C-alpha positions in Angstrom: -0.1 0.0 -0.1 1.5 3.3 -1.1 0.4 6.3 1.1 1.3 9.9 0.3 1.7 12.4 3.1 0.6 15.9 2.3 1.8 18.3 5.0 1.0 21.9 5.6 4.6 22.0 7.2 7.4 19.6 7.5 11.1 19.8 9.0 13.4 21.5 6.7 16.6 23.6 6.3 14.9 26.7 7.8 13.2 25.1 10.9 14.1 21.4 11.6 11.4 21.4 14.2 8.6 22.4 12.0 5.6 20.0 12.5 8.1 17.3 13.6 5.1 15.1 14.7 4.1 14.6 11.2 7.7 13.3 10.4 7.5 11.1 13.5 4.2 9.5 12.1 5.7 9.0 8.6 8.8 7.3 9.9 6.5 5.1 12.1 4.2 4.1 9.3 7.3 3.3 7.1 8.4 0.5 9.6 5.1 -1.4 8.7 6.0 -4.0 6.1 2.9 -3.4 4.0 3.2 0.5 3.9 5.4 2.6 1.6 5.4 6.1 2.7 6.1 9.4 0.4 5.9 12.8 1.9 5.3 15.4 -0.8 4.5 19.1 -0.1 5.1 22.7 -0.9 6.2 24.5 2.3 6.0 28.3 2.5 8.9 29.9 4.5 8.6 33.0 6.4 10.9 35.9 6.1 11.6 35.6 9.9 13.4 32.2 9.3 15.2 33.3 6.2 16.6 36.3 8.1 17.4 34.2 11.5 19.2 31.3 9.4 20.7 33.7 6.7 19.9 31.0 4.1 18.3 31.8 0.7 17.6 28.3 -0.8 14.4 27.5 -2.4 12.9 24.9 -4.8 13.0 21.1 -4.7 14.5 19.3 -1.8 14.7 15.4 -2.3 15.9 12.8 0.3 15.2 9.4 1.8 15.3 9.1 5.6 14.2 6.3 7.7 12.7 4.6 4.6 10.5 7.8 4.0 10.9 9.5 0.5 10.6 13.0 1.0 10.1 15.7 -1.8 9.6 19.3 -0.7 9.4 22.6 -2.5 10.4 25.4 -0.5 9.3 29.0 -1.5 9.3 32.3 0.4 6.0 33.4 1.7 4.8 37.0 1.2 4.0 38.7 4.7 0.3 39.4 5.1 -0.7 37.8 1.9 -2.0 34.3 3.4 -4.3 33.8 0.6 -1.8 34.3 -2.1 0.7 31.9 -0.3 -1.9 29.3 -0.1 -2.7 29.6 -3.8 0.9 29.3 -4.7 1.1 26.2 -2.3 -2.0 24.7 -4.0 -0.5 25.2 -7.5 2.8 23.6 -6.6 1.3 20.6 -4.8 -1.0 20.0 -7.8 2.2 19.7 -10.0 3.7 17.3 -7.6 0.7 15.1 -7.2 0.1 14.9 -10.9 3.6 13.5 -11.5 3.0 10.7 -8.8 -0.8 10.0 -9.4 -0.1 6.6 -11.0 1.7 5.4 -7.7 -0.6 6.7 -5.1 -3.3 4.4 -3.2 -4.2 7.0 -0.5 -3.3 10.6 0.4 -3.0 11.5 4.1 -3.4 15.4 4.5 -2.0 16.9 7.6 -4.1 20.0 8.1 -6.7 21.1 5.9 -4.6 24.2 4.8 -2.8 21.8 2.4 -6.0 19.7 1.6 -7.3 21.5 -1.5 -4.6 19.8 -3.8 -6.0 16.5 -2.4 -9.5 17.4 -3.3 -8.3 18.2 -6.8 -6.5 15.0 -7.1 -9.5 13.1 -5.9 -11.6 14.6 -8.7 -8.9 14.5 -11.2 -7.5 10.8 -10.5 -10.1 9.3 -8.3 -7.5 8.9 -5.4 -9.1 8.9 -2.1 -7.8 11.0 0.9 -8.0 11.4 4.6 -7.4 14.4 6.9 -5.8 14.8 10.2 -6.4 18.1 11.6 -3.8 19.8 14.1 -4.4 23.4 13.6 -5.3 25.4 16.8 -6.7 28.3 14.7 -10.3 27.0 14.8 -10.4 27.4 18.7 -8.5 30.8 18.5 -10.9 32.3 16.0 -8.1 32.7 13.2 -10.0 31.1 10.3 -11.5 33.4 7.8 -14.9 32.6 6.4 -13.7 31.7 2.8 -11.2 29.2 4.4 -14.1 27.7 6.4 -16.0 27.1 3.2 -13.0 25.6 1.6 -12.0 23.3 4.6 -15.6 22.1 4.9 -15.7 21.0 1.2 -12.4 19.4 2.0 -13.7 17.5 5.0 -17.0 16.5 3.2 -15.0 14.8 0.4 -12.6 13.1 2.7 -13.0 9.3 3.3 -11.9 9.9 7.0 -11.5 12.9 9.0 -9.2 12.7 12.2 -8.4 15.0 14.9 -5.6 14.6 17.6 -7.6 15.0 20.8 -11.0 14.1 21.9 -11.9 18.0 22.8 -10.6 18.9 19.3 -13.1 16.2 17.8 -16.0 17.7 19.6 -15.0 21.2 18.5 -14.8 20.3 14.8 -17.8 18.4 14.7 -19.6 21.3 16.3 -18.2 23.8 13.6 -18.7 21.5 10.5 -21.4 19.1 11.5 -19.1 16.0 10.3 -17.8 13.2 12.2 -14.0 13.4 13.2 -12.2 10.4 14.7 -9.7 10.7 17.6 -6.2 9.3 16.9 -3.5 10.9 18.8 0.0 12.1 17.8 2.8 9.6 18.1 5.9 9.4 20.4 9.1 7.5 19.8 9.3 5.6 23.1 12.8 4.2 22.1 14.2 7.8 22.0 12.3 9.4 24.8 13.7 7.1 27.5 13.8 7.5 31.3 17.0 8.7 32.9 19.0 6.1 34.8 20.0 8.6 37.5 18.9 8.4 41.2 16.7 11.4 41.7 17.9 13.6 44.7 15.4 14.5 47.6 17.3 17.8 47.9 16.7 19.3 44.7 13.7 19.4 42.2 13.4 20.7 38.7 10.3 21.6 36.8 10.6 22.0 33.0 8.6 23.7 30.4 9.1 23.3 26.6 7.4 25.6 24.2 7.7 28.6 21.9 7.8 31.7 24.0 4.5 33.3 22.8 1.3 34.6 24.6 -0.6 31.4 23.7 2.1 29.3 25.6 1.5 31.5 28.6 5.0 31.2 30.2 4.1 34.5 32.1 1.6 33.0 34.3 4.1 29.9 34.8 6.8 32.2 36.0 4.5 34.1 38.4 3.0 30.9 39.8 6.4 29.2 40.3 7.7 32.3 42.2 4.7 32.4 44.3 5.1 28.7 45.3 9.0 28.4 45.5 10.4 32.0 46.2 11.5 30.8 49.6 12.7 27.3 48.4 16.0 27.7 46.6 16.2 23.8 46.0 13.3 24.1 43.4 14.1 25.5 39.9 12.3 26.0 36.7 13.8 25.6 33.2 12.1 26.9 30.1 13.3 25.6 26.7 12.4 27.7 23.5 12.6 30.9 21.8 10.0 33.4 20.5 8.8 37.0 20.7 8.0 36.8 24.4 11.6 36.3 25.6 12.3 39.7 26.7 9.1 40.3 28.4 9.6 36.8 30.2 13.2 37.8 31.4 11.9 41.1 32.7 9.4 39.4 34.8 12.1 37.0 36.1 14.2 39.9 37.2 11.2 41.8 38.6 10.4 38.8 40.9 14.1 38.2 41.7 14.0 34.7 40.4 17.1 34.7 38.2 18.8 32.1 40.4 15.9 29.7 40.1 14.3 30.3 36.7 16.4 29.8 33.5 15.4 30.7 29.9 17.3 28.2 28.1 16.5 29.4 24.4 16.2 27.1 21.4 17.1 23.5 21.9 17.7 20.6 19.7 15.9 17.4 20.1 18.7 15.7 21.7 19.2 18.7 24.2 15.4 18.4 24.9 15.8 14.7 25.8 18.8 15.4 28.1 17.1 18.3 29.8 13.8 15.9 30.2 15.9 13.2 31.8 17.5 15.8 34.2 14.0 17.2 35.3 11.5 15.9 37.9 8.2 17.3 36.3 7.0 18.8 33.1 4.6 21.7 33.2 2.5 23.0 30.2 0.8 26.4 30.7 -0.8 27.0 27.3 -4.2 28.9 26.7 -5.0 26.3 23.7 -3.3 23.2 22.4 -4.9 20.9 20.1 -2.8 18.0 21.5 0.4 18.7 23.4 3.3 16.2 22.1 5.6 17.6 24.7 3.5 16.1 27.3 3.6 12.5 26.0 7.4 13.1 25.2 8.0 14.0 28.9 5.8 11.1 30.2 7.7 8.6 28.0 10.7 9.8 29.9 8.6 8.9 33.2 8.0 12.5 34.2 4.8 13.3 36.1 3.1 16.3 34.3 1.0 19.4 35.1 -1.1 21.0 32.4 -3.9 23.5 31.8 -7.1 22.4 30.6 -6.4 23.8 27.1 -8.0 21.1 24.8 -5.6 18.4 23.9 -4.2 17.7 27.4 -7.6 16.5 28.6 -7.1 13.5 26.3 -3.9 12.5 27.8 -3.9 13.3 31.5 -6.8 11.2 32.6 -5.4 9.8 35.9 -4.0 11.8 38.9 -1.2 9.0 39.0 0.0 10.7 35.7 -0.2 14.4 36.8 -2.6 17.1 37.3 -4.9 19.3 35.1 -5.8 23.0 36.3 -7.7 25.7 34.8 -6.4 28.1 32.2 -5.0 31.5 33.7 -5.6 30.4 37.3 -2.3 31.1 38.9 -3.5 29.9 42.4 -4.6 26.5 40.9 -1.0 26.2 39.1 0.8 26.9 42.5 -1.2 24.4 44.3 -0.4 21.8 41.4 3.2 22.5 41.6 3.3 22.0 45.6 1.4 18.9 45.1 3.8 17.4 42.6 6.8 18.5 44.5 5.6 16.9 47.5 4.2 13.7 46.0 6.4 10.8 44.9 5.0 9.4 41.5 5.5 6.1 40.0 7.6 6.8 36.8 7.3 3.2 35.5 3.4 3.5 35.6 3.6 6.9 33.9 5.9 5.5 31.1 3.9 2.3 30.6 0.7 4.4 30.1 2.4 6.1 27.2 3.6 3.0 25.6 0.1 1.7 25.8 -1.6 4.5 24.3 0.7 6.9 22.3 3.7 4.5 21.0 4.4 3.9 17.3 2.9 0.4 17.3 -0.5 1.5 18.7 -1.0 4.6 16.8 0.3 2.9 13.5 -2.2 0.1 14.0 -5.2 2.6 14.3 -3.9 4.3 11.0 -3.4 1.1 9.1 -7.0 0.0 10.0 -8.3 3.3 8.3 -5.9 3.0 5.4 -7.0 -0.7 4.6 -10.7 0.2 4.8 -10.3 3.3 2.4 -8.3 1.3 -0.2 -10.5 -1.8 0.0 -13.5 0.6 -0.8 -11.5 2.1 -3.7 -10.9 -1.4 -5.2 -14.4 -2.4 -5.2 
C-alpha cells in the first residue's frame, strides 16, 4: 500500500522542528512491512526564518530518511498575503501530485490548509484521501470565512477525518457538523527514555518546553512558580524555547528576583530536549490552547509526572492523577497548588511510561492508522 503524506509544514533547512510530529508519524508508518510512505508538499517559508538562518535556498529538496521518501518544494511566503501564499502552495502541490498520481493508493493530508490539492487529485485521478487536523486556529478564531467554506468542502470529500484529541474532535464536529475520529499524535518511546540517574530529595526541577509566545503563557507559569517556591532555593524551573516573549519573560524573572531559580534556555535541539527532560522531575504545560500537546507525551515517556492547563488536547492525555494534574487556564493559584502537590508527591515513573507505551507509542498509533488506510483502499478497489 502506497501512502502519500501531504503536509502543511515539515522539518526543513530553515526549521528542523517544523511539524516534527508529522515526520515522526511518517517514519513510524514506514516501519510497517505493508506500507510505503512518500512525503510530498510545498512549504512556504517566512522571512523571519530566512533572516534568522541567513539562508536563501528554495525549490525542490529530495531525500530518503528512515525509509521515508521526501520531496519538498520550499518557497518564500509573502507577509500578510496568506491567501496568495496558499494559492501558490496549491499550484505547486498539484504539479507534484500529478507526477505521482499513478503510484498513490491514498493521500493523507496533515491540516486542511494543504487539503485543496488532495481534493483536486480525488476529482482528477479518483485517488481517495483522509485528513488529520492539528491546527489550533479553529479554537482561536483565526480561520477566515472563505477558508471555512473551503475546509468544509475538503472534509466533506475526505474518506476519513481525524483530530488529535477528543476535545478537538468535539469542536470540529460542532463547527462542521461532520464526524471526526480521535487518533493521537505519536511518540518515539525508544528515543524518549527515562533517565537512569537516582533522583535527589534535595533538589527538584520543573521544565517547560514551548515557543515563547502569548498562547504558551509562560508569564503565568513564572508568576505561579515564584509564588510557590520563592523561599525554596532547592526548586528550579527551566524553560526551553525561543520566541517573541523572551524579553518580557526575562523582565518578569528579574522583577520577581528569581534569576537564580528560573532559567530561559533558548532554542534546543531534540537531543538537548531529551537530556533536559531526563534531568528534570516534572513537566509543566501552561498554554491557553493546544490541539494535542506532544511535549506532554514526550515527557511522560521519560517517566515524568506532568501538570497542564485544561487547554484542549491535554485532557485526552492526563486522565488519571497518577500521571499528573490538570488545572484551569490562567488560574495562577491552581497552578501554584498543583506544583506544590507534585513537588511533595512521589510518582511511579514506570506507571507513567507504561501508560504512554500502551496509548501513544508507534505500534499503537500505526495500527489505528493502518486500519483506516486498509478500509479506504479496499473501498477504492471495489
